N, C-alpha and C positions, 0 to 999 in steps of 0.2 A: 494372422491366419483366421479366416472367418469360421464360425462354429455352426454346425448343422445338427438338427435334431429331427428324428423320424417317428411318426405315429401312424401305425398301420396294423389293422386287426388280422389280416391274412399273413400268417407266419412265413409262408413260402415267399411271398412278394417282399415282406419286410427283410428277410434274410438276403434275398436277391439284391435289393437296393443297397443294403449295407455292405455286402461282400463283393458284388460284381463291379463296383466302382472303387478305384483306388483313390479314396478321398484325400489322403495325405499328399500323394503325388500331384493331384489336381489343385492343391493349395488350400484344402479345407480340413478342419478338425471335426470328425464325427463324434459328437459328445454324448449321444444317448438315443434310446429307442423305447417305445412303449406300445402296447396293443390297443389302448383306447385313451380317450381324452382325460378320463378321471385319473388314471395312473400317470398320464403324461404331465399333467399340470404341475404337481409339486416338483417333478424332475426338471421341468422347464424353468421354474422359479429358481431352482438351485444352479443349473448350468448356464442360464441366460444366453441361449443361442442367438446368432444373427439371422439364421434362416430356419424356418420350420416347414417341414414337409409333412402333410397330414392327409389321411384319407377322409372322405366326407361322411361316409356311412359306417359307423362303428357302434358297438354296444356301450351302454352306460352313459357315455358322453360323446356325441358326434363331433365331426371336425369343425362345423360352423360354431357350435357352442364353445368349443375349446378356443377357437380363433377369437371370439368375442372377449373371453376372459384374458387371453394372452395380450391382446391389443390394448386392453385397459391398463395392464401392468407394464408392458414393454411396448410402447407405441412405435418404437423404431424397428421392431422386428419385421422381417419380410416373410410372408406366408405363401407357400405354394400348395394349392389344393389338388389332391389326386382323387378322381371320381370315375366310377364306372357308369354314371348316369349323366348323359348329355342332355340335361334339362335346363331350360332358361331360368326357372325360379331359383335353382341352386346358384347359377352364375350371378343372377341379380343380387341375391342375398350376400354372396361372397364380395361383390363390388361394394355393397353398402358397409360391410365390415372393414374393408380396406385390404382385401387380399391382393397380393402382388401378381399372382398368375394362377391359372385354372387349367389343369391338364386332364384330359379324358383318357381313362384306361382303355386298353392296355398301353403302357408307356415303356418304351425301350430305355436301356441305360443311357444311350447316346442322347435321346430326346430329353431325358430328365437332366443330364449333365449340362446340356445346352441351355435349358431353362435356368438352372442354378447359376451358370456362368453369367447369364444376362442379369440376374438378380445381384450377383456379386459386383458387377460393374456399377449398378445403381447405388449399392451400399457404399462402395468406395468413393463414388462421386459425391455422395451426401457427406461422407466423412471429410473429404477435402474441402467441401463448402463450409462445413462447420469450423474447420481449422482456419480457413480464410477469414471467417467472421470473427473468430476468437482473436486472431492476430490483429485484425483491423480494430477490434474493440479495445485490445490492450494499448495499441498506439493511440487511439482516441482518448482513452482514460488518462494516460500519462500526459499527453499534451494539454488536456482539459485541466488536470490538477495543477500544472505549472501556470496556466493562464489564470486560474482562480487565485493562486498565491499572489501573482503580480497585481491582479485587480484589487485584492483585499488591501494590499499596501497603499494603493491609490485611494481606496475607500476611506481608510482611517487616517489619511494624511490631512484631511480637512481642506484640501486645495482644489478639489474638482467640483464643478457645478453639479447640482442635484440632477438636472436633466441628463447630463453625461453619465453620471453614476447609474441612473436607472436603466439607460440604454445599454451600457457596458455590462450591467448586472444581468439583464435578460440574455445577452449574448453568451455570458458565462453560465447560464442556467440557474441564476439566482434572482428570484422575485423579491425585491427589496421593499415593496409597498407594505406599510404597517402603521399602526397608531403609536406604538412605542418600541424602543429597541434596547437591548443590552448585549454585552459581549462577555463571554467566558473564555479564558485561556486555560489550557489543560495540557499536562505532560505526564508521560509514563516513564518509570525508571525500572530497569530489569537488573536484578542483582545489585541494586544501588546505582546503576549507571544508565545513561541514555543509549550508549552504543551496544553493539553485540547483535548476534543473530540467533534466534531460536524459534521453533515452531510454536512454543508457548506464547511468545511475543506476538507472532502473527495472528494467533487465535484471539488474543486480547484486542488487537487492533481491529480485526474483523468484527468482533462483538460490538465494539463502540460504533463502527460504521453502520452495522446492521440496525442497531438501536436508533441511531440518528435518522436513518432513512424512514423509519416509522413515525417520525415526528416532523410533519411538513412545516411547522412553525420554527424549526431550527435549521439554520444553514451552517454546514460544516466546511471549514477550509483547512487543508493540510498545510502546516507551516514547516515541514521538514524537521530539522534538528530542534526546533522550538515547540514541537507538539502540534496542538490543534487550536484553532480559534472557532468558536461557535457564536453565531449571531442569532439571538433570540428575538422573535417578533410577536408583538401583541396583535391579535386579530379580533374580529367581532365575536368570535366564539371562545377565545382563550385569553384570559387576563395574564399580563406579563408576570405578576408575582406568583400566580399559581403555576404558570409554565416553568419559571425558574426552579421552583421547588420540585416539581415532577421531573424535570430534566436532570437536575443534580442528583436526585435519588437514583434515577435509572443509570446515570453515568457511573456512579460509585458501585452500583450493583453489577453492572456489566464487567467492571474491572475485577471486583472481588470474587465474582463467580468463577472466573477463569483460573486464577492461581493465587495462592497465598504469598508467592515470592515476588509479586509485582507491586511496586509502590507507585503512588500518584500524587499530584499536587495541582490545585486549580486556583485561579483568581477570578473573581466576579466584579465587573465594573458597576457603574451606576446607570440607572435607566435614563434614557433621553427621549424626547418627543419628536425629534427631527432627524432625518437622515444626515443632514449637514452637521449635526452635533455628535455623530458617531465617533469622531476622533476623541472627544472628551470621555466617552464610555470606554474606549480602548485605552486611553491614558490611565484611567482609574483601575481598569482590569490589570494593566501592567504593573501598577503600584502594588496591588494586592498580590499579584503573581510573583513579585520580587521576594516575597516572604518565603519562597521555596528554598532559599539559601539560608534562612534564619530559623524558621520554625520546623517542627517535625513534619515529616511527610504523611501521606494518607489523610489529607484534609483539603477542604476547599475554603478559601478565605474570601470574604466580601470586602470590597473597598470601604474604607472608613471604619472597619471593625477595630475595637479597642485593642491596644497592644500591651501586654504585661511588661512593666518596666520596674527597675529597682526602686526601693523606697527612697523618697526625696526629702524626708523630714530631718535628716541628719547631715552635718557637715562631713565632707569626705576627709578621712584621716588616714595617714599612712598605715597605722596599726590595724585599721578596719578594711583596708583595701584587699579584697579577695580575688587576686588575679586568676586563681585556679578556677574560678567560676565562669570565666570567659571561655567560650567554646571555640577553639581555633578551627574546628571542622566547618563552622559557618563560613568563615573567610575562605578556607581551602575549597569549599564547594563552589563558591562564587568564582574564585580564580580559575577553577577548572572548567566551568561550563557557562559562566556569565557572559553577557554581551556588553559591548561599549554603550549601547543605548540604554542599558539597565543600571549603569554605574550610579547615576544621580539617585534613582529610586532606592537602590541597594544601600547607599550610604545614609540616606534619610532614615530608612527603617533600621539599619544596623546601629546607628548612633542613638536613635530613639529607644531601641531595645536595651541599650546600656544605661539609659537615663540621662535626660537633658541636663539635669542638675549636676550629675557627675562629670559630664563632658565640659562643663564650665570650669572645672578644676584644672589648673595648669598641669599638675602632676598626673592626673588621670589622662588628660589629653595627650600628654607626651607618651605615656605608656601605650595608649590605643594606636597612636600614629606609628610608633616604633614597631608595635606588634604587627600592624598591617604591612609595613615596609618589609620586615623580615619574612613575613609569610609570602609576600609576592616574590622576594628574592629567592626564597627556598624553592618555590614552584618553578621559577625560571632556571635555576640550577639543575633541577630534575629534567628540564627540557633540553639541557645541554649548553645553556648560556653561561658566560663568564660571570663571576660573582659581582663585579662592579658595574654591570650594564645599567641597572636601575639608577645608580648614583650619577652615571654619565648623562642619562637622558632626563632625569627629573631633578637633579641636584641633590647634594648630600645635606640632609636636614641638620646634621651636627654643625655645619658651618652656616646655617641659615636660621638665626634666632627668630626671624619674622614668621617662620612656619608656625610657631606655637603662640605667637603674640595674641591672636584672636581665634575664636571658634571658626570663623569664616576662612581664615588663612589655613588652618589645619585641615578643614574639610576640602578646600581647593587642592591642597597638596596630596591628600589621600586620594582624591578623585584622579589627579594626574598620575599617581602611582598605579592605580587600578587600570586606567585606560592604557597606559604604556605596557603593563604586564599582559593585558589582553591582546594588544597589537602584536607583541612578541610571541605570545602563545599561538595566535592565528598564523603567524609567519612560520612557526615551527610545524603547525598542523598542515599547512599547505605543502611543506616538504614531505611530511608523512603521507599526505594524500597523493602526492606525486608518485611515490612508490606504490601506494595502494592502487591508484588508477593505472599505473603501468602493468601491475599484475592483472587487473581486470581486463585491460586491453589485450594482454597476452592470452588470457582465457578465451576471450571472444575470438581472437585470431585462430586459436586452436579448435574451437567448437562452433564456429559460425555455420558450418554445414549441417549441424544437428537441428532438426525441426523443433525440438523441445527446449532449446536454449531460451532463457527468459531473464527478466530482471531479477527474479527470485534466485535462480541458479547462479547467476554471476555474483549477486550480492553475497550469497552463501559461500562462494569460493574465496571471498576476501573477508569473511566473518563480520559482515555488517547486516543490519536489517534492510529490507528492500526500500523503505522510505528514506532511511539515512543515506543509503548508497545512491538512490535516485537524486536526492538533493545535492550531495557532493559532486556527483558526476555532471549534472547540469550546470552547477556553479563553476566548476573548474574547467570544463570543456566547452561550455556554451552550446551543448547539444543534449537532447534527451538520449536515454539509453537506446530507444528504438531507432532514433535517427542515426546514431553511430553504428548500430548493428546493420541497419539497411545500407549505410554507406560502405561498410566493409564488404557486404555481400555483393553490392553493385560493382565495386572495383574488381572483385574476383570474377564476376560474370563477364565484365568487359575484357579481362585478360583471356578468358576462354573464347569469347566471341572473336577476338583478334587472332588467337593462335591455334584454335582447334576447329574441327568441322562438326562438332557435336550439335545436335538439334537443340532448339530453344528449351524444350521440355526437359532434356537431359541436363542442360546447364542449370535450369531452375532447381532440379533435384540436387545437383552437386553443390549448390550454394545454400541449401536449407529450405527450399520452397517445394512442397509436394504438389502444390497447385500451380501449373504453368500459367494459367490465366492471371492469377494474383501476381506472379512474378513479372509478367508482361506489363500489368497495370502499374506496378511500382517502378519498373524500369523506365517506362515512358514518363511517369510523374517526376522522377528524379533526374533523368538524363535528357528529357525533352525530345526523345525519339524512341521508336520501337527497337527491340533487339535486332530485328532484321535490317532496319535502316542503319543502325550502328555498325553492323557487320559489313554492310555495303560501303559505308563511308570509310571504314577502317581498311 
């Protein structure tokens, strides 16, 4: 319901306009009145009406001055001037201010209502146009985000020619020309976990995105469950070392400013001078990023940074072996969230953190291997797997003396155990995601006709963050959320076109589109014919 505010110094006319028109029955909310512009202005700021009716000649502040002030603060407001002076100069000034209509007194209630109704139509059309643009922009952003993810994977693979990368980068909105490059990998954890949905989480994500947008030398790529990748570029005006320092400071500030309950971890690669070498920078960033399972959170690690290791100047003795100092949480953290592509890096850093000298000891190596094995077995049992599934797939180390014969054999076995555990974990997750996506599809089927249904609302219905949900949805279904929602709406629309005599505009409204023009555009885009043509064919 649109809101109307009236400013008129003649009390009889003001009361007549207010009382002689049944505003509520006509579909409007009469939210306030005032006798001059000075009194009206603070009330207008408070009530924020859609339509302002104002006399032009009033004491203290006239209608034109009031209109100028209101238009500066509320540019979308529609103003109808009421004047007893049919003079060109007033009309010309009103046009310059952006007045919607200019009525000469005396004005009957029917004339005024007719003018207000015309303005209402304009406002509603503008609202629909804004919603159309917002929907279109949401779809464009989601598709662009997925395109950037895929391009980034090709970019750091080291397998694409530079000319192709530059061209694809421009198409993805990424200017890759620079003197030097580096990559930063970054992830947020909410309540200690990656998953979950909260407004606090969304606020932190938006803060990071807003901060990055203000730094043209930094290109951001959303990596879904893996957080973000940031490509830092050295330009003529910004040296890479200084850019890194400034960016990392801003990144930590953006996170810490939003909430004390948010944890983070980052890994910084090594600078490279060629785009073709960006894969090396990514590899080094990944190596540093793997420390998020080993080291405490709320820090950003640089590639090549020294790692604290146990003292190596003493022989390992059974009496001196402090197994209680080994933190099982490090292993559990990796088993819960690590990727197969990170196994090599994780093992390198995990064993290094225990001390290479200690790992050379057969006794210590046996303990580490057994601890890793039982940790993986415990995680899989929690996922619902049988206790012996690891032994079946990786072999039982108790019957394989060769596992402990060399450091390399032990490392290879531990890697096999971790990769197998991650494969089984992902298999279990897909089953969980199957249930989750079934619930999400059910929510969409029930609410597809609501205009305000969005990625955020559906993600919240299954208690996931929008980014996490978007990644899972596209990975598991092969469609973006917008594509699936559009498909559901189009199928419902086709049912109505076949089985009812409803007009196209009525069907558009029934499937969640308030703008029939946007509905017709999407219908033709997805079905390769107009709604009318489809009905004729059906």
